[in-house]
C-alpha positions, 0 to 999 in steps of 0.5 A, spaced: 466 537 146 463 533 152 467 527 150 473 530 151 472 531 159 474 525 163 469 524 168 465 529 166 461 527 160 456 522 162 451 519 157 444 515 158 445 508 158 441 505 152 439 498 154 433 501 159 426 499 158 424 507 159 427 513 158 429 516 165 427 523 168 431 529 171 429 531 178 429 538 181 432 534 188 437 528 189 431 524 192 427 518 190 421 522 192 423 529 188 418 531 182 421 528 175 420 534 170 424 532 164 425 526 160 432 524 157 433 520 151 437 514 151 444 516 148 444 523 150 450 526 153 450 531 159 455 534 163 457 531 170 456 537 175 455 534 182 454 527 185 450 526 192 448 519 194 445 515 188 444 521 184 448 525 179 447 533 178 447 534 170 447 539 165 444 537 158 446 540 151 439 545 152 443 548 159 437 544 163 440 542 170 437 536 174 439 530 178 439 523 175 440 516 178 446 514 177 445 507 175 441 510 169 447 513 166 454 511 164 461 515 163 462 517 155 466 512 151 
C-alpha cells in the first residue's frame, strides 16, 4: 500500500478548482497528457524544482506541480 511508504505516497489535493494534468517533462511549457483525479494517490519517483515525477496506479508516469499534491495521511 502506498500510504505505508513514508515520503513516497502523495495524493492530489481535493480543494483544487480543476483536475491537474501530468506532463511529460518537468517544465511549465511541457505538454500535459493526462488528467489526474482529485484525491488520487501516486508514488513519488523524483523531484525537480516545482515538479514531482509520479507513478499512478495504472503505471502511468509523469510530472505534476508539487503545489497540486500533498503527502498522504
